[in-house]
C-alpha positions, -999 to +999 in steps of 0.1 A: +392+625+528+382+589+528+371+570+497+352+537+491+348+519+458+317+497+452+311+477+421+277+464+414+267+438+388+232+442+375+213+418+352+195+441+329+175+416+310+139+415+322+117+391+303+086+404+320+092+440+310+075+448+277+092+481+270+126+468+280+132+496+305+140+489+342+150+509+372+170+494+401+176+508+436+209+497+450+204+495+488+241+488+495+250+522+479+220+539+496+233+528+529+265+547+524+247+578+510+225+578+542+257+578+563+270+610+546+291+595+518+287+613+484+292+598+449+324+613+434+324+592+402+303+566+384+321+543+360+301+520+336+319+490+323+302+466+299+307+427+303+310+400+279+274+389+286+249+412+270+224+409+299+248+422+325+263+455+333+288+467+358+286+500+376+314+512+399+307+539+424+335+559+438+323+574+472+339+601+492+334+614+527 
């Protein structure tokens, strides 16, 4: 089985959002899902900056 690891950095601070909830679609990951890859694991790792978050996707095919 082949694996790919993709790390995405997201700025989660949205000044225009009054309820402080946001949803993000990550087109780069979607491209692999459309090609038949599946998400084996998702790893969240906080950063030193409160407005940013890192999400690592381990994909498998």
